C-alpha positions as CSV (number, residue, x, y, z in Angstrom):
1,M,30.7,59.4,106.2
2,R,32.7,57.1,104.0
3,V,35.5,55.9,106.3
4,G,38.9,54.3,105.5
5,F,41.3,52.8,108.0
6,I,45.0,52.3,107.4
7,G,47.0,50.2,109.8
8,L,45.4,47.0,111.1
9,G,48.0,46.0,113.7
10,S,47.5,45.1,117.3
11,V,45.7,48.4,118.2
12,G,44.5,49.5,114.7
13,G,42.9,46.2,113.9
14,K,40.8,46.4,117.1
15,L,39.7,50.0,116.5
16,A,38.8,49.2,112.9
17,G,36.9,46.1,114.2
18,S,34.8,48.3,116.5
19,L,33.8,50.5,113.6
20,L,32.9,47.5,111.5
21,R,31.0,45.9,114.4
22,N,29.0,49.1,114.9
23,G,27.8,49.3,111.4
24,V,30.3,51.6,109.7
25,E,31.0,50.9,106.1
26,L,34.7,50.6,106.1
27,R,37.5,50.5,103.6
28,V,40.8,49.1,104.9
29,H,44.5,49.0,104.0
30,D,47.6,47.4,105.5
31,L,50.9,46.3,104.2
32,D,50.0,42.8,105.5
33,G,47.5,41.5,102.9
34,A,46.3,38.7,105.3
35,L,45.0,41.4,107.7
36,V,43.1,43.1,104.9
37,A,41.7,39.8,103.7
38,D,40.5,39.0,107.2
39,F,38.6,42.3,107.3
40,V,37.1,41.7,103.8
41,E,35.8,38.4,105.1
42,R,34.1,40.3,107.9
43,G,32.4,42.8,105.6
44,A,35.0,45.5,104.9
45,V,36.2,46.6,101.5
46,A,39.9,46.4,100.4
47,G,40.7,50.1,100.0
48,G,43.8,49.9,97.8
49,D,46.7,52.2,98.4
50,P,46.6,55.4,100.7
51,A,45.9,57.7,97.7
52,V,43.0,55.7,96.6
53,M,41.7,55.5,100.2
54,M,41.7,59.3,100.5
55,Q,40.1,59.6,97.0
56,D,37.2,57.3,97.9
57,C,36.7,58.3,101.6
58,D,35.5,61.3,103.5
59,V,37.6,60.3,106.5
60,V,40.8,58.3,106.5
61,I,42.1,57.0,109.9
62,T,45.8,56.1,110.3
63,C,47.0,53.9,113.2
64,L,50.7,53.2,112.4
65,P,53.8,52.1,114.3
66,S,56.0,55.2,113.9
67,P,55.9,58.9,113.0
68,A,57.9,58.1,109.8
69,A,55.2,55.6,108.7
70,S,52.4,58.1,109.3
71,A,54.3,60.9,107.4
72,A,54.8,58.6,104.4
73,V,51.2,57.7,104.3
74,V,50.0,61.3,104.5
75,D,52.5,62.2,101.8
76,A,50.9,59.6,99.6
77,M,47.4,60.8,100.4
78,L,48.0,64.5,100.1
79,P,47.3,64.8,96.3
80,E,43.8,63.5,96.9
81,V,43.0,65.7,99.9
82,G,40.5,68.5,99.4
83,P,37.6,70.3,101.0
84,G,35.5,68.0,103.2
85,K,38.3,65.4,103.6
86,I,39.5,64.6,107.1
87,W,42.7,62.8,108.2
88,M,42.4,61.2,111.7
89,E,45.7,60.3,113.2
90,M,45.3,57.6,115.9
91,S,48.9,56.5,116.1
92,T,51.0,57.2,119.1
93,T,53.4,59.8,117.6
94,D,55.7,62.6,118.3
95,A,53.7,65.5,119.7
96,A,55.4,67.9,117.1
97,E,54.6,65.7,114.1
98,V,50.9,66.3,113.7
99,P,51.2,70.1,114.0
100,R,54.0,69.8,111.4
101,I,52.0,67.9,108.9
102,A,48.6,69.5,109.5
103,P,49.2,72.7,107.6
104,L,49.9,70.7,104.4
105,V,46.5,69.0,104.8
106,E,44.7,72.2,105.7
107,A,46.3,74.2,102.8
108,V,44.4,72.1,100.3
109,G,41.1,72.3,102.2
110,G,41.4,69.2,104.4
111,A,40.9,68.9,108.2
112,V,43.0,67.1,110.8
113,A,42.0,65.3,114.0
114,E,44.7,63.9,116.3
115,C,43.1,61.0,118.2
116,P,45.5,58.7,120.1
117,V,44.0,56.0,122.4
118,A,44.8,55.0,126.0
119,G,43.7,52.1,128.2
120,G,45.1,48.8,126.9
121,C,44.8,46.7,123.8
122,H,42.2,44.5,125.3
123,R,39.9,47.4,125.7
124,A,40.5,48.6,122.2
125,G,38.8,45.5,120.9
126,T,35.6,46.1,122.9
127,G,35.0,49.7,122.2
128,N,35.8,50.6,125.8
129,I,39.2,52.3,125.3
130,S,39.6,56.0,126.0
131,I,40.4,58.5,123.2
132,Y,42.1,61.9,123.3
133,M,41.3,64.3,120.5
134,G,43.4,67.3,119.6
135,G,42.2,69.8,117.0
136,D,39.5,72.3,116.2
137,R,36.3,71.9,118.1
138,A,34.4,71.9,114.8
139,V,36.4,68.9,113.6
140,F,35.9,67.2,116.9
141,D,32.1,67.5,116.5
142,Q,32.4,66.0,113.0
143,V,34.4,62.9,114.0
144,F,32.8,62.5,117.4
145,P,30.2,59.9,116.1
146,L,33.2,57.7,114.9
147,L,35.1,58.2,118.1
148,T,32.2,57.0,120.2
149,K,32.0,53.8,118.2
150,M,35.7,53.1,118.9
151,G,35.9,54.3,122.5
152,R,34.0,54.8,125.7
153,R,35.5,58.0,127.0
154,V,36.4,60.8,124.6
155,L,38.4,63.9,125.8
156,H,38.9,67.0,123.7
157,T,42.4,68.0,124.7
158,G,42.8,71.3,122.8
159,A,45.0,72.3,119.9
160,L,46.8,69.8,117.6
161,G,49.7,68.3,119.4
162,S,48.0,68.3,122.9
163,A,46.6,64.8,122.5
164,S,49.9,63.2,121.5
165,T,51.7,65.1,124.3
166,L,49.2,63.7,126.9
167,K,49.3,60.2,125.3
168,V,53.0,59.7,125.6
169,M,52.8,61.1,129.2
170,T,50.3,58.4,130.1
171,N,52.5,55.7,128.5
172,Y,55.5,57.0,130.4
173,L,53.6,56.7,133.7
174,A,52.4,53.2,132.8
175,T,55.9,52.0,132.0
176,G,57.3,53.4,135.2
177,H,54.7,51.5,137.2
178,L,55.3,48.3,135.3
179,L,59.0,48.4,136.1
180,M,58.2,49.2,139.8
181,L,55.7,46.4,139.9
182,C,58.3,44.0,138.5
183,E,60.7,45.0,141.4
184,A,57.9,44.9,144.0
185,L,56.7,41.4,143.1
186,T,60.2,40.1,143.0
187,V,61.1,41.5,146.4
188,M,57.9,40.1,147.9
189,K,58.7,36.7,146.4
190,A,62.2,36.8,147.9
191,A,60.7,37.8,151.2
192,G,58.5,34.6,151.2
193,L,55.2,36.3,150.6
194,D,52.3,34.5,148.9
195,M,52.0,36.0,145.4
196,A,48.2,35.9,145.3
197,T,48.1,37.7,148.6
198,T,50.7,40.2,147.4
199,Y,48.6,40.9,144.3
200,E,45.5,41.6,146.4
201,A,47.4,43.7,148.9
202,I,48.5,46.0,146.1
203,A,45.1,46.0,144.5
204,V,43.3,47.3,147.7
205,S,46.0,49.9,148.5
206,S,47.3,53.3,147.5
207,G,49.9,51.4,145.4
208,T,47.4,50.0,142.9
209,S,47.0,51.2,139.3
210,F,45.5,50.2,136.0
211,V,48.8,48.6,135.2
212,H,48.8,46.5,138.3
213,E,45.2,45.3,137.8
214,T,46.0,44.2,134.3
215,E,49.7,43.5,133.7
216,S,50.5,42.1,137.1
217,Q,48.0,39.3,136.4
218,L,49.8,38.3,133.2
219,I,53.2,38.4,135.0
220,L,51.9,36.1,137.8
221,S,50.2,33.7,135.4
222,G,53.4,33.3,133.4
223,S,51.7,34.5,130.2
224,R,53.6,37.8,130.0
225,D,51.8,38.7,126.7
226,V,50.1,42.1,127.1
227,N,50.2,42.6,123.4
228,F,52.5,45.6,123.7
229,T,56.2,45.1,122.8
230,L,59.4,46.7,124.1
231,D,60.1,48.5,120.9
232,L,56.8,50.3,121.2
233,V,57.3,51.1,124.8
234,Q,60.8,52.3,124.1
235,K,59.4,54.6,121.4
236,D,56.8,56.1,123.7
237,V,59.2,56.7,126.6
238,G,61.6,58.2,124.1
239,L,58.9,60.6,122.8
240,F,58.2,61.7,126.4
241,Q,61.9,62.3,127.0
242,A,62.0,64.3,123.8
243,I,59.2,66.5,125.0
244,A,61.0,67.1,128.3
245,E,64.2,68.0,126.5
246,R,62.4,70.4,124.1
247,C,60.9,72.1,127.2
248,G,64.2,72.3,129.0
249,V,63.2,70.0,131.8
250,D,66.0,67.8,133.2
251,L,64.7,64.4,134.3
252,E,66.2,61.6,136.4
253,I,63.7,58.8,136.2
254,S,63.0,58.9,132.4
255,P,66.6,58.3,131.4
256,K,66.8,55.4,133.8
257,I,63.6,53.8,132.4
258,I,65.1,54.1,128.9
259,E,68.3,52.4,130.1
260,M,66.3,49.6,131.7
261,L,64.2,49.1,128.6
262,T,67.4,49.0,126.5
263,E,68.8,46.3,128.6
264,G,65.5,44.4,128.4
265,Q,65.7,44.6,124.6
266,R,69.3,43.3,124.6
267,V,68.4,40.3,126.8
268,L,64.9,39.5,125.7
269,G,64.8,40.8,122.1
270,E,63.9,44.1,120.5
271,R,60.2,43.1,120.2
272,A,59.7,41.1,123.4
273,Q,56.5,41.6,125.3
274,S,56.9,44.5,127.7
275,D,55.8,42.5,130.8
276,R,58.6,40.1,130.2
277,M,60.8,42.7,131.9
278,I,60.2,40.6,135.1
279,E,62.4,37.9,133.6
280,L,65.5,40.1,134.0
281,L,64.9,40.1,137.8
282,E,64.0,36.4,137.8
283,G,67.3,35.6,135.9
284,A,69.3,37.7,138.4
285,T,67.7,36.2,141.5
286,G,66.8,32.7,140.5
287,L,63.2,33.2,141.6
288,D,60.1,32.2,139.8
289,V,57.6,35.0,140.2
290,R,54.4,33.2,139.2
291,A,51.3,32.0,141.0
292,D,48.2,29.9,140.2
293,G,44.8,31.4,139.6
294,F,45.7,34.3,137.3
295,P,44.5,34.6,133.6
296,M,46.7,33.9,130.6
297,E,45.1,36.7,128.7
298,L,43.2,39.9,129.5
299,I,39.5,40.0,128.8
300,D,37.6,43.2,129.0
301,E,34.4,42.2,130.8
302,E,32.9,45.8,130.8
303,P,29.8,45.8,128.6
304,E,30.2,47.8,125.4
305,E,28.2,51.0,125.6
306,P,28.0,54.1,123.4
307,G,30.9,56.5,124.1
308,Y,30.6,59.9,125.6
309,E,32.6,63.1,126.0
310,V,34.6,63.6,129.1
311,V,34.7,67.4,130.0
312,A,37.6,68.6,132.0
313,A,36.7,70.5,135.1
314,R,38.0,74.1,135.0
């Protein structure tokens, strides 16, 4: 298939890189010309604007920062959509947005695959990230070869909208544990515990998580650069809160997380790295929650292997 990729940011650039690295002939587009130029140097083709991309490609993948950005790109591509064309949405977006747009694409003969990713930016760059796919099973089968070049574990989640719903749920859970880890590490520091020992105590316990095994290391090293910013975290938690409100579920923790993130943005900056939330507690307590021996950046050491489908037990 002729493949186009729109959105070469912190996640999209890594996913597009995996396609290129695995032999896919790729056309690329981004508002940042420098990102496009970098991909051209690596063997991709500058794809032009979104309409040209859809005209020239069988599949166009979008990985963009907001639902509004995705909607604008699809609106530009729509006149060039026709039978055999596929739009793959890999952005983290409002769960209601893809089902809203999909009929417009399908009405002119196109197909839609909703494919958000989960598992950390560092794994997006190695082809080891996980991918959810919402949409018709026949479309899943068509795009599966591309998904397995970008990700390790691929889960078909059901109808359009299901993948985005699950994606924002996982980001909500990750954010909650990040904030809890910031508090836990600070309290252990205040209690006089060794930070390296504290890290290992969490890692071998029922309190561990993917977030601890990755972001806690960057907190303790002082790097605090997980390549995921507070504006994106705030967006994702807000999307989860919106799902809860649409479903009539009153939450207590989610609004508090949004409040904490808002304060973090006020103090640290709208686009500060999310793991810098620890600095609010450091500022309030006068403590320095760092330790020697932890990495300044996350490196995925899992060997790249072909992806496979994860089948839910029923």
